[in-house]
N, C-alpha and C positions, 0 to 999 in steps of 0.2 A: 876266624883263622881259617884262611879259604882253604882249603886243598883240589889236589888237578884232580882229571875224571877219574872216570873210573873203570877200572881196567875188564876185559873183556869178560865173557865167563868162563870161558874154557883155562884162561888164567887164573883164574880166582875156585875152580872147582876141588885146587887140592889143599883147601884151607876152609870148606864148607861141607859143614858137617850132614848131608843127611836122614833123616827121619821115615825109616825102612815102617810100612803096616803091616802085620796088629805091629803093637811097642813090643819090644821084647830088651832086656838090661842091652848093656854096651856091652863088646871087650875090647877093653882100651889099647889094649898089646897086638887087638889086631887092628885098631883106630887108626896108632900111629907107629904101627912095624916096631913095636922097642917095650922095651915094660921099663915102667919108672911111672913112679908117683905122677897122681892124676889133679888138680884142683880147679875146679866149676869153677862160675862167675854167671848169678843167675844177673840179668839184668844189665849185658855191658855199653848200651848205648854208641856213643860216638868211638869204644873199643881202647882208650886212652890207658885203664888200668891192662888190658890183656899186652896189647903190644908193648906195655913197658915191661910186666913178668916178660912175657917170653926174651924179650930180650937180655935179661938181666938173670936171668934163672933157666938156664941150655938144660940145665939137669933135673928140668920137671916135663910135666905137660898141661898144657892148658885149655877147658873148654868152655866157651862160653856161650849163655842160651835169652835171645833174646827176644821178645815178642814183634818186632816190626820188621821189614823182609827189607825195608831199603837202610837200616842202622848193619844188618847181618851183610851185605855185601860192601859196601861202608868200610867195616873193619876188614873184612877181609880185601878187601882194596892195600891199605894200608902194611897187612897182614901178608901181603905178595910183594907191596914194593922192599920190604924189607927181608924176603925169604924167611920169614921166621914158622921154621916148617912142626913146630913143638904147639903149634897153635888152631882148634877148628874151630869155626862158627858156626851153631844150631840158630835156626828160626822155628819159636815155640812156645809154648807156654813154660814159664821154668816150673809151674806146680806140678806139671803132668810131668814134663820133664822128667824129674827129681824121684814121683811115682812110676812111673812105667820105665822109665831106660835106663835107673842107673844099679848096681847091684847093693846090696849089703853091704857097708863096710867096706869101700873100696877106693874110696878120697883120703884123699891125706889133706886137703883141703876144700873149703865153701865161701865163698864170694860176695857180698850181698849189702849194695852199697845203695843209697841213695832212693830206693825204695818210697813208687805213693802213695802214699798215705789210705788214699779215697776213703775220703771222712761221710760222704752222704751215703745214707740208707741207700740209694738203688746202685750204689755203685760198688759195694760193700763185696758184690760176689767178686768182682778185678783183685782186690785187694790179695798182696804174696802173702803177707805172714798170718799167718790163718791156726787152731791148732791141728791142725792134717798136716800143713805146711811146715809145722816147728815139730812135728813127728818124724817129717821126711829129713832133715837136718839130718837129727842123729843118728838115723837108720844107714842114713849113706854114707855116712865119716869113721873113720878108719878108728883102732884106739891111740890115742895119742891126737887124731887129725884134730882140726880146727875150723870151728867157725866164728867167721869175720865178719861184723857191721857195722855197717854205719850210716847215719840220719840225719840232716838237718830239723827234725821236727822233734821237739824234746818228748811231748803228750806220746809222739809215734813208739816212740826211744822205747818207756819207761811201757808200751804195753804189750813191745814186744819180749821187754825182760818178761814180763808176770808169764807170757807163754812158753818162754828156754823155761824162766824154774819149776814148770809140767814135766819138762824131759831128762829125769833122774841120771842117763845115762851122760849129759853134759852139763858141765863147771866153770863159772865165771873163772876167766885170769884178767890180772891186768890188764885195761885199755892199751893199747898203743901211740907211743907221744908221736905227732906228727914231725919232720925234720920242716929243717927252714926248702923251701922248695930256689936249685939252683937255678932252675931256669924254666921256661911260661907250657914243657911237658913235665915237667920235673911234679906233678902231682898224682894224685891217686885217680883221681875221675874228671871226665868236665867240671860234672854238676860241684867236686872239691876246689876246684880252680875256680868257681864263678865265686863261691861261700864265703870262702877265704878270701878273696879279693874285697869282699861287702866288710869282712869283719863278722859275718853271722855264724853265732855258734855253731861247729856240726858235735855230733857225740859217737862214739868210738864203744864198740863190745868186742869180749871176742871168749869163744868159749871152746873147751875142750875135753871130746870122749871122752871116755873116760871106758873101763872095760867091756861094758856092756849095756846093747843098749833095750830098755823096755818099751 
């Protein structure tokens, strides 16, 4: 699907979340100039989830973290064209972002959709889900907050489930049931659209944080 050209940086600036040095937890009220629940997506790609979520839930604030700069700018352009001021996008490593820039129990939800499994040993250091990342997922969610996880790789799904079992603050919820898309943008992400059209199996899970993280 073709998109229009990227907007100038000065027009994208309101949607770009800069990462100051040294790292410190963000005050989300200052970032958005309003006090509303915050949800983060790790690895937003071309931003379909953020665009749809920002449009459908103006009562929430959304932050996306993506390691590829061109996708940050691409998604910021989509946000700017729609005037979605309840969404910000950052360029960085999602693992470090959660660890260094998100305060404990500060998120309403965390979204992780179709992360690369990185099966090869030499690529293991790039893998998103590790014991440390699973701990950070539990740490940053507030009580009642939800982790949403989706993948097309069954083995990776089970590996992540095993990691999350080790986090006593997280309890599994019934997986969500996907609806029938009304149009070509009515999907969770671009990957979901691709895999569902191919008839490929998709594995979904949700976890809720209890009263305390360990």
